[in-house]
Each structure stands twice: as structure tokens, then as C-alpha cells.
GUBAVO-427994 format. One line per field, with one value per residue (C-alpha): residue in one letter; y, x, z. Coordinates in nm, 4 decimals. Each point is the difference from the previous one (the first is absolute). Layout:
N
resn <- [a  ...] $
y <- [Y  ...] $
x <- [X  ...] $
z <- [Z  ...] $
//
This chain:
610
resn <- [x  x  x  x  x  x  x  x  x  x  x  x  x  x  x  x  x  x  x  x  x  x  x  x  x  x  x  x  x  x  x  x  x  x  x  x  x  x  x  x  x  x  x  x  x  x  x  x  x  x  x  x  x  x  x  x  x  x  x  x  x  x  x  x  x  x  x  x  x  x  x  x  x  x  x  x  x  x  x  x  x  x  x  x  x  x  x  x  x  x  x  x  x  x  x  x  x  x  x  x  x  x  x  x  x  x  x  x  x  x  x  x  x  x  x  x  x  x  x  x  x  x  x  x  x  x  x  x  x  x  x  x  x  x  x  x  x  x  x  x  x  x  x  x  x  x  x  x  x  x  x  x  x  x  x  x  x  x  x  x  x  x  x  x  x  x  x  x  x  x  x  x  x  x  x  x  x  x  x  x  x  x  x  x  x  x  x  x  x  x  x  x  x  x  x  x  x  x  x  x  x  x  x  x  x  x  x  x  x  x  x  x  x  x  x  x  x  x  x  x  x  x  x  x  x  x  x  x  x  x  x  x  x  x  x  x  x  x  x  x  x  x  x  x  x  x  x  x  x  x  x  x  x  x  x  x  x  x  x  x  x  x  x  x  x  x  x  x  x  x  x  x  x  x  x  x  x  x  x  x  x  x  x  x  x  x  x  x  x  x  x  x  x  x  x  x  x  x  x  x  x  x  x  x  x  x  x  x  x  x  x  x  x  x  x  x  x  x  x  x  x  x  x  x  x  x  x  x  x  x  x  x  x  x  x  x  x  x  x  x  x  x  x  x  x  x  x  x  x  x  x  x  x  x  x  x  x  x  x  x  x  x  x  x  x  x  x  x  x  x  x  x  x  x  x  x  x  x  x  x  x  x  x  x  x  x  x  x  x  x  x  x  x  x  x  x  x  x  x  x  x  x  x  x  x  x  x  x  x  x  x  x  x  x  x  x  x  x  x  x  x  x  x  x  x  x  x  x  x  x  x  x  x  x  x  x  x  x  x  x  x  x  x  x  x  x  x  x  x  x  x  x  x  x  x  x  x  x  x  x  x  x  x  x  x  x  x  x  x  x  x  x  x  x  x  x  x  x  x  x  x  x  x  x  x  x  x  x  x  x  x  x  x  x  x  x  x  x  x  x  x  x  x  x  x  x  x  x  x  x  x  x  x  x  x  x  x  x  x  x  x  x  x  x  x  x  x  x  x  x  x  x  x  x  x  x  x  x  x  x  x  x  x  x  x  x  x  x  x  x  x  x  x  x  x  x  x  x  x  x  x  x  x  x  x  x  x  x  x  x  x  x  x  x  x  x  x  x  x  x  x  x  x  x  x  x  x  x  x  x  x  x  x  x  x  x  x  x  x  x  x  x  x  x  x  x  x  x  x  x] $
y <- [4.0390  0.0116  0.1052  -0.3010  0.0416  0.3460  -0.0092  0.2243  -0.1925  0.0476  0.3632  0.0651  -0.1626  0.2479  0.3135  0.1619  0.0156  0.3710  -0.0470  -0.2835  0.2050  0.2991  -0.2225  -0.1608  0.3480  0.0909  -0.3217  0.0677  0.3525  -0.1333  0.1828  -0.2688  0.1508  -0.2161  -0.3573  -0.2090  -0.3018  -0.0549  -0.3408  -0.0215  0.3643  0.1592  0.3750  0.2227  0.3684  0.1275  0.3420  0.1803  0.3515  0.0998  0.1038  -0.2981  -0.3511  -0.2133  -0.2790  -0.3472  -0.2912  -0.3514  -0.2507  -0.3712  -0.3446  -0.3502  0.0247  0.3211  0.3698  0.0809  0.3786  0.2677  0.3665  0.3264  0.3487  0.1508  0.1031  -0.2617  -0.1235  -0.1832  -0.3681  -0.2217  0.0881  0.3392  0.0605  0.0370  -0.3441  -0.1393  0.1584  -0.1448  -0.3437  -0.0027  0.0899  -0.2839  -0.2436  0.1071  0.1251  -0.1855  0.0782  0.3623  -0.1073  0.0778  -0.2653  0.1499  -0.1526  -0.0506  0.1189  -0.3528  -0.0359  0.3340  -0.0950  -0.3422  0.1771  0.1541  -0.1682  0.0384  0.3138  0.1671  -0.0756  0.1525  0.3070  0.0414  -0.0262  0.2450  0.2530  -0.0364  0.0481  0.3043  0.1574  -0.1305  -0.0378  -0.1342  -0.3154  -0.1094  -0.0588  -0.2020  -0.2104  -0.0489  -0.1190  -0.2310  -0.1658  -0.0380  -0.1538  -0.2787  -0.0657  -0.0669  0.2476  -0.0670  0.0808  -0.0642  0.3353  0.1869  0.0774  -0.0739  0.2419  0.3459  0.2464  0.3394  0.2950  0.1269  0.3418  0.2537  0.2559  -0.0164  0.1042  0.2991  -0.1285  0.3256  -0.0581  -0.3351  0.1510  0.2767  -0.2469  -0.1999  0.3088  0.0995  -0.3475  0.0217  0.3448  -0.1368  -0.2847  0.2374  0.2200  -0.3067  -0.1294  0.3440  0.0150  -0.3197  -0.2550  -0.3458  -0.1319  0.0162  0.1945  -0.1451  -0.3361  0.1458  0.2961  -0.1538  -0.2866  0.2565  0.1798  -0.3287  -0.0985  0.2634  -0.1841  -0.3297  0.1363  0.0460  -0.3531  -0.1384  0.1836  -0.1588  0.3201  -0.0950  0.2781  0.2783  -0.1953  0.0095  0.3786  0.0335  -0.2455  0.1719  0.3346  -0.1553  -0.1880  0.2917  0.2304  -0.2491  -0.0161  0.3785  0.0347  -0.3336  0.1242  0.2249  -0.2756  -0.2521  0.2314  -0.1020  -0.3736  -0.0618  -0.3382  -0.0328  -0.3717  0.0785  0.2642  -0.2271  -0.2826  0.2241  0.1273  -0.3189  -0.2034  0.2819  0.0871  -0.3646  0.0065  0.3174  -0.1432  -0.3159  0.2071  0.2575  -0.0162  0.0705  0.0340  -0.1547  0.3499  0.0822  -0.3254  0.0805  0.3495  -0.1446  -0.2502  0.2779  0.2069  -0.2976  -0.0565  0.3673  0.0010  -0.3158  0.1678  0.2942  -0.1980  -0.3156  -0.2241  -0.2354  0.0261  -0.3728  -0.0682  0.2801  -0.0979  -0.3574  0.1315  0.2048  -0.3028  -0.2446  0.2161  -0.2333  -0.1481  -0.2077  -0.3602  -0.1417  0.2262  -0.0571  -0.3763  0.0324  0.2229  -0.2441  -0.2925  -0.1702  0.0361  0.0567  0.1031  0.3767  0.0332  -0.2111  0.1522  -0.0421  0.1744  0.3465  0.1278  0.2527  -0.2573  -0.0201  0.3782  0.0267  -0.2892  0.1605  0.3267  -0.1906  -0.1793  0.3285  0.1271  -0.3212  0.0179  0.3606  -0.1089  -0.3009  -0.2419  -0.2766  -0.3083  0.1758  0.1094  -0.3609  -0.1281  0.2570  -0.0502  -0.3768  0.0273  0.2437  -0.2126  0.2868  -0.2360  0.2514  0.2070  -0.3133  -0.1545  0.3278  0.0697  -0.3526  0.0553  0.3399  -0.1633  -0.2562  -0.2948  -0.1487  -0.3557  0.1139  0.1958  -0.3067  -0.2152  0.2516  0.0896  -0.2436  0.2709  0.2371  0.0914  0.2018  0.1025  0.3425  -0.1560  -0.2408  0.2850  0.2075  -0.2919  -0.1085  0.3503  0.0152  -0.3460  0.1200  0.3017  -0.2484  -0.1764  -0.3072  -0.0121  -0.3688  0.0310  0.3193  -0.1807  -0.2900  0.2389  0.1887  -0.3155  -0.1192  0.3435  -0.0239  -0.2682  0.2269  0.2451  0.3693  0.2247  0.1067  0.3604  0.1640  0.1827  0.3787  0.1326  0.1494  -0.3483  -0.1833  0.0480  -0.1937  -0.3618  -0.2060  -0.1162  0.3619  0.1238  0.1813  -0.1615  -0.3596  -0.2279  0.2900  -0.1906  -0.3251  0.1915  0.1746  -0.3308  -0.1804  0.2817  0.0035  -0.3801  -0.0254  0.2435  -0.1675  -0.3492  0.1075  0.1505  -0.3208  -0.2095  -0.1640  0.0696  -0.2226  0.1835  0.3334  -0.0891  -0.1303  0.3103  0.2302  -0.1701  0.0445  0.3692  0.0458  -0.1598  0.2219  0.3188  -0.0342  0.2259  0.0098  -0.0142  -0.3052  -0.1697  0.0533  -0.1268  -0.3236  -0.0395  0.0381  -0.2529  -0.2516  -0.0903  -0.2895  -0.0126  0.3494  -0.1025  -0.2005  0.2645  0.2769  -0.1537  -0.0410  0.3600  0.1442  -0.2077  0.1252  0.3591  -0.0703  -0.1265  0.2846  0.3010  0.2930  0.3679  -0.0379  -0.2403  0.1608  0.1728  -0.3120  -0.2090  0.2444  0.0229  -0.3774  -0.0756  0.2597  -0.1311  -0.3444  0.1386  -0.1110  0.3005  -0.1493  -0.0675  0.3576  0.1291  -0.2131  0.1438  0.3643  -0.0585  0.0340  0.3476  0.0115  0.0101  0.3334  0.2051  -0.0435  -0.3801  0.0075  0.2171  -0.2336  -0.2931  0.2055  0.0673  -0.3721  -0.1048  0.2506  -0.2565  -0.2954  0.1491  0.3479  -0.0153  -0.0424  0.3012  0.2167  -0.1124  0.0626  0.3322  0.2037  0.0068  0.1455  0.2583  0.1139  0.0047  0.2421  0.2210  0.0106  0.1066  0.2944  -0.0479  0.1910  -0.1157  -0.3607  0.0496  -0.1414  -0.3261  -0.0063  0.0499  -0.2899  -0.2252  0.1332  -0.0588  -0.3677  -0.0111  0.1518  -0.2468  -0.2894  0.1315  0.0249  -0.3398  -0.1620  0.1807  0.2262  0.3383  0.1379  -0.0825  0.1845  0.3070  -0.0006  -0.0292  0.2785  0.2307  -0.0643  0.0691  0.3329  0.1000  -0.0618  0.1420  0.2410  0.2935  -0.1704  0.1682  -0.1785  -0.3362  0.0923  0.1125  -0.3271  -0.2018  0.1911  -0.0318  -0.3762  -0.0223  -0.1909] $
x <- [-3.6553  0.3606  0.2591  0.2180  0.3729  -0.0322  0.2064  0.2692  0.2799  -0.1645  -0.0721  0.3655  0.0928  -0.2150  0.0983  0.3343  0.1160  -0.0827  -0.3504  -0.0692  0.1149  -0.2107  -0.2986  0.0431  -0.0033  -0.3186  -0.1591  0.1004  -0.1435  -0.3346  0.0316  -0.2036  -0.3459  -0.2089  0.0502  -0.2446  0.0016  -0.2139  0.0609  0.3639  0.0795  0.1094  -0.0560  0.1594  0.0214  0.3141  0.0410  0.3157  0.1301  -0.2840  -0.3517  -0.1516  0.1132  0.1981  -0.1939  0.1555  -0.1280  0.1387  -0.1275  0.0466  -0.1063  0.0413  0.3737  0.0536  0.0378  -0.0150  0.0265  0.0400  -0.0604  -0.0086  -0.1147  0.3228  0.2882  0.2487  0.1988  0.2929  0.0700  -0.2736  -0.3168  -0.0492  -0.0545  -0.3771  -0.0302  0.2147  -0.2266  -0.3152  0.1594  0.1219  -0.3480  -0.1524  0.2596  -0.0018  -0.3545  -0.2148  -0.3078  0.0273  -0.0736  -0.3605  -0.1396  -0.2074  -0.1642  0.2227  -0.1031  -0.1020  -0.2069  -0.1688  -0.0835  -0.1284  -0.2695  -0.1397  -0.2246  0.0502  -0.2139  0.1629  0.3479  -0.0913  -0.1420  0.3236  0.2159  -0.2217  0.0283  0.3785  0.0222  -0.2264  0.2503  0.3103  -0.0844  0.3472  -0.0877  -0.2198  0.3004  0.1714  -0.3125  -0.0199  0.3635  -0.0492  -0.3095  0.1568  0.3122  -0.1758  -0.3109  -0.0668  -0.2255  -0.3744  -0.0640  0.2640  -0.0663  0.0970  0.3719  0.1833  0.2780  -0.0174  0.0020  0.1188  -0.1414  0.2450  0.1477  -0.1193  0.2780  0.3760  0.2326  0.2272  0.3580  0.1633  -0.0093  0.1766  0.2519  0.0647  0.0486  0.2482  0.1975  0.0200  0.1277  0.2728  0.1097  0.0035  0.2260  0.2555  -0.0012  0.0299  0.3051  0.1599  -0.0081  0.2022  -0.2655  0.0346  -0.3563  -0.2217  -0.3220  -0.1622  -0.0232  -0.2302  -0.1677  -0.0976  -0.2090  -0.2134  -0.0729  -0.0674  -0.2497  -0.2321  -0.0037  -0.0456  -0.3156  -0.1556  0.1047  -0.1587  -0.3175  0.0003  0.1011  0.3113  -0.0370  0.0386  0.2801  0.1804  -0.0455  0.1646  0.2790  0.0851  0.0299  0.2228  0.2226  0.0387  0.0958  0.2663  0.1382  0.0238  0.2284  0.1746  0.3307  0.0431  -0.0565  0.2150  0.2955  -0.0357  -0.0235  -0.3754  -0.0665  -0.2468  -0.0526  -0.1195  -0.2423  -0.1454  -0.0336  -0.2395  -0.1920  -0.0311  -0.2390  -0.2467  0.0005  -0.0863  -0.2839  -0.1418  0.0187  -0.1826  -0.2705  -0.0518  -0.2190  0.2421  -0.0464  0.2656  0.1308  0.0306  0.1847  0.2456  0.0581  0.0831  0.2406  0.1755  0.0325  0.1390  0.2674  0.1004  0.0146  0.2077  0.2537  0.0241  0.0100  0.1782  -0.2534  -0.2552  -0.3802  -0.0281  -0.3029  -0.2073  0.1054  -0.1185  -0.3287  -0.0521  0.0686  -0.2177  -0.2766  -0.2707  -0.1079  0.2857  -0.1123  0.2667  -0.1031  -0.3717  0.0584  0.1912  -0.2648  -0.2745  0.1948  0.0484  0.3802  0.2949  0.2440  0.0098  0.3511  0.0559  0.3434  0.1342  -0.0895  0.1632  0.1647  -0.2778  -0.2816  -0.0643  -0.0240  -0.2432  -0.2074  -0.0243  -0.1158  -0.2728  -0.0987  -0.0386  -0.2307  -0.2024  -0.0429  -0.1187  -0.2500  -0.1071  0.0783  0.1020  -0.0158  0.2265  0.2281  0.0415  0.0575  0.2715  0.1719  0.0057  0.1290  0.2772  0.0909  -0.0591  -0.0630  -0.0513  -0.2519  -0.1867  -0.0293  -0.0750  -0.2899  -0.1349  0.0135  -0.1704  -0.2778  -0.0445  0.1149  0.2074  -0.0007  0.1521  0.2639  0.1072  0.0052  0.2180  0.2250  0.2621  0.0871  0.1266  0.3620  0.1172  -0.0765  -0.1280  -0.2694  -0.0994  -0.0369  -0.2153  -0.2338  -0.0178  -0.0967  -0.2910  -0.1195  -0.0025  -0.2074  -0.2462  -0.0169  0.1767  0.2469  0.0919  0.0742  0.1979  0.2182  0.0592  0.1144  0.2220  0.1663  0.0742  0.1373  0.2665  0.1702  0.0123  0.2816  -0.0311  -0.1255  0.2961  0.0492  0.2987  0.1848  0.0133  0.3382  0.0567  -0.0212  0.2224  0.3183  -0.1451  0.0880  -0.3088  -0.0277  -0.0232  -0.2458  -0.2967  -0.2183  0.0868  -0.2907  -0.2383  -0.3087  0.0962  0.0357  -0.3373  -0.1649  0.1535  -0.1037  -0.3558  -0.0277  0.1117  -0.2657  -0.2792  0.1032  0.0204  -0.3473  -0.1367  0.1631  0.2591  0.2859  0.2610  -0.0482  0.0046  0.3283  0.1646  -0.0981  0.1145  0.3422  0.0258  -0.0861  0.2527  0.2831  -0.0748  -0.0333  0.0979  -0.1704  -0.0479  -0.3757  0.0261  0.2286  -0.2549  -0.2810  0.1914  0.0522  -0.3745  -0.0891  0.2737  -0.1094  0.2071  0.2089  0.1375  0.3329  0.0990  -0.1262  0.1685  0.3430  -0.0655  -0.1183  0.2974  0.2372  -0.1754  0.0559  0.3700  0.0344  -0.1730  0.2137  -0.1992  -0.0273  -0.3792  -0.0147  0.2491  -0.2615  -0.2137  0.3045  0.1118  -0.3471  -0.0393  0.3511  -0.0324  -0.3457  0.1566  0.3020  0.2393  0.2321  0.2871  -0.2310  -0.1276  0.3565  0.0891  -0.3013  0.1057  0.3711  -0.0434  0.0296  -0.3642  -0.1392  -0.1607  0.1050  -0.3202  0.0326  0.3599  -0.0981  -0.2888  0.2411  0.2502  -0.2611  -0.0725  0.3666  0.1278  0.0563  0.0672  0.2558  0.1065  0.3255  -0.2004  -0.2160  0.3087  0.1618  -0.3201  -0.1000  0.3212  0.0739  -0.3354  0.0092  0.3488  -0.0868  -0.2884  0.2088  0.2995  -0.2196  -0.1199  -0.3658  -0.1603  -0.3519  0.1143  0.1716  -0.2999  0.0411  0.3690  -0.0949  -0.2478  0.2870  0.2263  -0.2708  0.0027  0.3791  0.0137  -0.2585  0.2053  0.3223  -0.1722  -0.1664  0.3401  0.1578  0.2161  -0.1086  0.3547  0.0402  -0.3235  0.1166  0.3273  -0.1864  -0.2415  0.2876  0.1713  -0.3247  -0.0490  0.3605  -0.0298  -0.3488  -0.0507  -0.0691  -0.3078  -0.2385  -0.3133  0.1696  0.1363  -0.3451  -0.1555  0.2707  -0.0576  -0.3770  0.0278  0.2218  0.2660] $
z <- [-16.1771  0.1150  -0.2554  -0.0764  0.0527  0.1582  0.3172  0.1420  -0.1711  -0.3377  0.0847  0.0823  -0.3315  -0.1943  0.1934  0.0686  0.3612  0.0113  -0.1433  0.2415  0.2998  -0.1029  -0.0727  0.3421  0.1545  -0.1873  0.1202  0.3616  -0.0225  -0.1236  -0.3318  -0.1797  0.0490  -0.2300  -0.1133  -0.1967  -0.2259  -0.3071  -0.1506  -0.1044  0.0737  0.3257  0.0229  0.2628  0.0800  0.1728  0.1558  -0.1065  -0.0586  -0.2309  0.0984  -0.1780  0.1003  -0.2429  -0.1684  -0.0082  -0.2090  0.0406  -0.2553  0.0532  -0.1100  0.1388  -0.0650  0.1967  -0.0787  -0.3713  0.0216  0.2662  -0.0789  0.1923  -0.0942  0.1384  -0.2272  0.1256  -0.3004  0.1537  0.0559  0.1418  0.1896  0.1627  0.3722  -0.0462  -0.1605  0.2815  0.2625  -0.1595  -0.0392  0.3616  0.1221  -0.2005  0.1385  0.3649  0.0412  -0.2528  0.2086  -0.1224  -0.3575  -0.0892  -0.2295  -0.2780  -0.3037  -0.3018  -0.3443  -0.0972  0.3147  -0.0589  -0.3587  0.1082  0.2013  -0.3163  -0.2540  -0.3744  -0.0309  0.3020  -0.1372  -0.3348  0.1769  0.1974  -0.3127  -0.1849  0.2840  0.0047  -0.3775  0.0237  0.2417  -0.1825  -0.3737  -0.0810  0.1927  -0.2896  -0.2250  0.2736  0.0461  -0.3765  -0.0143  0.2975  -0.1466  -0.3443  0.1511  0.1892  -0.2098  -0.3714  -0.1815  0.0336  -0.3665  -0.2653  -0.1647  0.3175  0.0087  0.3241  -0.0899  0.1526  -0.2885  0.1133  -0.1924  -0.2564  0.0728  -0.2514  0.0390  -0.0399  0.2808  -0.0358  -0.0399  0.1121  0.3792  -0.0435  -0.2367  0.2542  0.2869  -0.2067  -0.1035  0.3651  0.0861  -0.2630  0.1262  0.3543  -0.1152  -0.1515  0.3099  0.2242  -0.1872  -0.0281  0.3800  0.0121  0.0939  -0.1528  0.0277  -0.3078  0.0777  -0.3123  0.1795  0.2650  -0.1741  -0.3348  0.1460  0.1857  -0.3277  -0.1797  0.2716  -0.1442  -0.3326  0.1841  0.1645  -0.3452  -0.0984  0.3172  -0.0969  -0.3457  -0.1793  -0.1934  -0.2568  0.2543  0.1673  -0.3348  -0.0195  0.3408  -0.0814  -0.3254  0.1829  0.2680  -0.2443  -0.2384  0.2887  0.1088  -0.3533  -0.0381  0.3025  -0.0294  -0.1374  0.3034  0.2601  -0.1846  0.0620  0.3646  -0.0702  -0.0375  -0.1584  -0.2872  0.0642  0.3539  -0.1253  -0.2674  0.2540  0.1959  -0.3038  -0.2063  0.2241  0.0587  -0.3703  -0.0701  0.2544  -0.1527  -0.3524  0.1104  0.1708  -0.2747  -0.3068  -0.2848  -0.3707  -0.2221  -0.0750  0.3706  0.0665  -0.2812  0.1418  0.3402  -0.1564  -0.1906  0.3189  0.1936  -0.2640  0.0086  0.3801  0.0008  -0.2278  0.2405  0.3252  -0.1054  0.1729  -0.1498  0.0292  -0.0657  0.2248  -0.1510  -0.3535  0.0670  0.1425  -0.3160  -0.2211  0.1915  0.1425  0.1259  -0.3319  -0.1403  -0.0585  0.2321  0.2908  -0.0549  0.0090  0.3297  0.1588  -0.0998  0.1462  -0.3343  -0.0050  0.2298  -0.2699  -0.0410  -0.1399  -0.3100  -0.0710  0.3522  0.3228  0.0258  0.3176  0.0612  -0.0238  0.3770  0.0324  -0.2892  0.1339  0.3457  -0.1574  -0.1852  0.3213  0.1865  -0.2724  -0.0134  0.3770  -0.0210  -0.2656  0.2111  -0.2835  0.2408  -0.2308  -0.2513  0.2844  0.1123  -0.3526  -0.0703  0.3365  -0.0517  -0.3564  0.1009  0.3030  0.2410  0.2885  0.2784  -0.1941  -0.1094  0.3461  0.1772  -0.2385  0.0480  0.3759  -0.0254  -0.1997  0.2788  -0.2124  0.2815  -0.1330  -0.3291  0.1894  0.1928  -0.3129  -0.1843  0.2954  -0.1260  -0.2534  0.2727  -0.0659  0.2982  0.3565  -0.1038  -0.2178  0.2772  0.2492  -0.2363  -0.0705  0.3653  0.1105  -0.2464  0.1058  0.3600  -0.1035  -0.1511  0.3395  -0.1445  0.2895  -0.0200  -0.3716  0.0600  0.2511  -0.2391  -0.2742  0.2444  0.1336  -0.3525  -0.0878  0.2698  -0.2079  -0.3045  -0.0819  0.0647  -0.2780  -0.2111  -0.1029  -0.1573  0.2752  -0.0394  -0.0975  0.3433  0.1541  -0.2447  0.2017  0.2931  0.0496  -0.0858  0.3616  0.1112  -0.2605  0.1580  -0.2668  0.0871  0.1021  0.0624  -0.1090  0.1707  0.3266  -0.0431  -0.0880  0.2992  0.2357  -0.1376  0.0032  0.3622  0.1215  -0.1964  0.1095  0.3638  -0.0188  -0.1528  0.2711  -0.2257  0.2375  -0.1632  -0.3296  0.1819  0.1698  -0.3163  -0.1988  0.2799  0.0076  -0.3784  0.0339  0.2810  -0.1944  -0.2986  0.2055  0.3668  0.2536  0.3742  -0.0455  -0.2268  0.2515  0.2783  -0.2216  -0.0584  0.3737  0.0583  -0.2702  0.0847  0.3517  0.1317  -0.3184  0.0632  0.1522  -0.3073  -0.2399  0.1951  -0.0498  -0.3728  -0.0419  0.1867  -0.2103  -0.3140  0.1149  0.0491  -0.3573  -0.1851  -0.0797  -0.1307  0.0863  -0.0223  0.2943  0.2385  0.2168  0.0380  0.0853  0.2693  0.1549  0.0162  0.1228  0.2757  0.0882  0.0498  0.1870  -0.2738  0.0270  -0.2003  -0.2952  0.0169  0.0063  -0.3024  -0.1840  0.0416  -0.0535  -0.3767  -0.1495  -0.1196  0.3564  0.0851  0.2995  0.1983  -0.0280  0.1201  0.2952  0.0826  0.0149  0.2014  0.2666  0.0287  -0.0169  0.2578  0.2762  -0.2293  -0.2419  0.1234  -0.1980  -0.3222  0.0900  0.0545  -0.3246  -0.1946  0.1614  -0.0016  -0.3800  -0.1167  0.2808  -0.0955  -0.3696  0.0625  0.2291  -0.2346  -0.2906  0.2093  -0.0897  0.2887  -0.0908  0.0488  0.3379  0.1884  -0.1885  0.0963  0.3653  -0.0302  -0.1064  0.2763  0.2615  -0.0851  -0.0058  0.3501  0.1316  -0.1405  0.1572  0.3373  -0.0413  -0.0532  0.2956  -0.2171  0.1340  -0.0011  -0.3675  -0.0746  0.1917  -0.1934  -0.3303  0.1010  0.0960  -0.3323  -0.1852  0.1752  -0.0536  -0.3728  -0.0636  0.2896  -0.2352  -0.1418  0.2408  -0.1092  0.0403  0.3444  0.1110  -0.1095  0.1752  0.3246  -0.0370  -0.0441  0.3095  -0.1919] $
//
């Protein structure tokens, strides 16, 4: 079975130029030593620098590649060289792919008794598989006997955790903060260190042990309070700290078994901590008030009502609802999950759960409730995982007409013009990119082209430009003019590199020059355009190269002299290109006369033969 939409154009789109070149080299060397296909998975082994080969897995469906993974440590943009090598082998030498039975085909060869024997042997070797099998069966089938619970009941922990290690970790974090700020750093270590400590409490919540999570959280919070006056001297914000603590406290409260006295003690502590920090534990306070047993909540969970907030919906309602949904999911209480998500109008959570449960028809009927492109993408991805590819594409296409998901911009981004914000249209771009690949794999080329154009206009790239050219066919000439005009009209520091690459690719030197004329253009981009414009606009190269070179030299920064020489090399080439060799010699002589005592600079100039 050939992988749909896997060709060299698509491969170049998913890999950086460097990864593609290295993958090409691996392919040429014959480094792919084993290649086999089992159903919708392609497995490859690639020899590298380690003794053992790297293992590559490429998963796909009728719409194309869904996931590509490698056992190497590559963590940069796109696919690694090993994935590229395996993909190239499958494209260019498909006869090397050994066809082996897929898991479904292997299981189809077994009868009922043999299948049960296999599962029993696997569970005997991996006992934890039994719980996964139990959850799977309970998720897709009703109970055989009403008295048998379908909810997985974890055994209750009999011992309480020791709070001291968590208290110690938190005290260390607070001391680290003070030291960090005393050394003059501006970042707040609490933002990165505290979540790692809180994750330990979250692990108990995930395991259904809210009481021990509360022991940990009390130790953490109390340790923060004890040293709070010292860190506030450096500008620590109590609202930010409470914003991290409040949700996990609420989750622990909703997971724990609390007596009325214990609930009152927690409420008293929260009020005291609020007085010290200045924040508000509003989510946890609401969780304490409501629990799981208030009549309004019970009615919502049972699907008898969609009105949880008689006195008006508070600002924290979505956060509290999502905490409840996470807990209901952990407890496999899927009907109650759906009822709460519908009542709280959490569209993405509602539709994603329906899709995970395989209720595709209900997803499509309720998809009119989608509000933004981010929600559409999340739902479409789950539908694809359920092998409902046509429905996934329908949801994705509809999502392209929706607005992007709206978040409040972080303070550090607020000074940007809205058209330059790095957060703008993030989800619409991701949806358009995803939709184009799926549509192309399914053979819906007009949809693939339209979505790819949308993605390009939101986030231009050389790879996206080439993808459009491949998809456009005979319509390319008309589209090309439109895309180039679009590039001329957008003015953003984020798109400068893509604009330069595309303009130079098309030989439009003047457009490339116009792109880097603005002050935000980086040096390497300017030099790239200089190299291309040397014969076309040598006077521009000279005018653009001399000032930065002189600025570096005049500042006397010896470590930056090589960069100055790089600029001067281009200036010299432009002088010679325009037949002004005498002028260059005069300039060079003046430069040496002025800076001749800068030995490192003089050595670099001689070495570069300037």
C-alpha cells in the first residue's frame, strides 16, 4: 500500500533543507538497512553514529502521513535526517519495502480461543495491561450485569505521605528566587520551578488520591507563605502565585474524601493565605462549596438540567468545569462528562469526547456549535484518529471560515502592532496546513490548494510557496502573481526571511532589496540579498555594506572584526562589479591609515585579500 501524498515535495515541506540534504546523503550511502510495512505503519532502521541503528516509524492513513517518529534525539524543526532517508527509500525504491502482516491481519488468523490465549499470555507478562483492557471494554460496551460497576476503582492508599520533602523543595525554590534576583536577573524562577513541584501533587490526583495531594499542597503553600515577604521585596506577585495554586487545590478538593470539619479547615486556610498573598482562591472555594453533591450539579451531571449557575455564571466557571471534566474522564464517567461539557458550553471538550467514543454522527450534528479554528482542528484530528477521514475533512473545511482562537496577549507582546503579533492566526494557520495535507491525500486537490493558499497568506514560507506551485498545475502563473503581490503588501518582521527567499528564488531582486531596507532586517538576510544583487544593484550593496562595517570598527570590538570584514568583502565586490576599483583602493588606503594599529583587523583584511 503506497503512502498517499508522500512525495519529495511533501518531504521537503516537512524537513529543513539541512535535514533533507543529510537524509539524502544517508539514502545514497545505503544507510537504510531494513524497511518493512505492516498495515498503515512503515518501519525502517537507519545506520548512524551509534552501534545500534535508529528506528523510524511512519504512520499513515488514506489521507497521508499522520505521524513520523525516530529514536534519535533530534528536537529541531521538522523531520530528522533518518526519517528523510526512510521516506526517500520508500519513494524511490518501493521494491525494498518488505510487506508483512499488520496487527489486524495477524489477529484475523486467530480464532476466539487463540485470541484469548494470546491476550492472557500478554497480560501474564505485563499485568498492567489488564487495567487498560478493562478501560477499553468499559468504554465501548455496556456492562453485562447491572450490578457490575464499569468504573475503575483504584485501591485507596492506606498511608499518608510525608509533607517535609515537598516543604523542603519549596523552601529551596524560594531561596533560589531571592538569589536569582539579587544577582540582577529579571525572570521569575517561580514560574518554571513551582509547576514542577506541583506536578508531584497532580500525580496523586491522577491516581485518585486527593487527600494525599492536599497534604502535599498544604506543605507547598505554607512554605511559600513563610518566605513570601522576602520575595515580594523583589517584585513577586501574589496574584500570579495564587493563579498557579488555585486550580490544583480545586482538583485535589474534588478528588479527596473530606469531612465537613476538614473542608472548613481548608476554607479557613485559604482565607488566611489570601490575606497574605493578595490573590483569590476562588476556584477552590467554589469547589469546596459545590463538591459533587449540590442539587444543581447533580441535575446537570444526570442530564436533567443545563443551568448550573442560578445567580449568574462567574468568571472562573470554565476553569472549574474543565477541572471537573478531567476528573470525570479519569473516572471514566463519560455520560456525565458529556452532560457537563454541554451544559457549560465547552464545545471542544464535548465534541472531542463524542469523537473519542466513536459517536461520529453526533459530532457532525453538533459541529455547528464550533466557535473557532482551534476547536475545529482539535475535533478534526480526533475524527481522523477514528478513521472518519471524510468527516474530519468536512469539519476542517468549515473551521477555516471561523475566527482564530482568542487569547489575551502576554504583557511582553502588548507593544506589538496587532498585525505583527506572534500570536495572530496561529490556529487558523495550523488548521489550513493540516487540512491541505489531508485533502491532498484524499485526492481533493482543489480543497488542498485553497487551504494551502490560506496557510501561505497567514504564514508565508518557501516550502509553502513550492507546495502551492505543485498543487496549482496550469493555474500556477496566475496564482504566482497573486502570491508575490501579497508578499509585497505584508509588512512584518516575522515574514522578512520568507519574503527574501521567495523573491530571490523568483529573481525579483528589487523586491528583496525593499524587504531588507527596513531596520528590522537581520544582517544575514541583508548579506544574502547583497550577494544576489551584486551585479544588479552594486551601488545599493556599497551603500548598505560600508556603514555597519565602519560601526563595528569604530567601536573597537575586536571579537566582531570578522563580521566587519564580511561586510567589507561585499563592498569590495560591489566596487569591482561597477568598475570602480580605484575608488575601492582609495577607501582601503584610508581605512588602513585610520585603523592601522588594530592588528587583528589588519590581519583579517590581509587574509581576506581585500
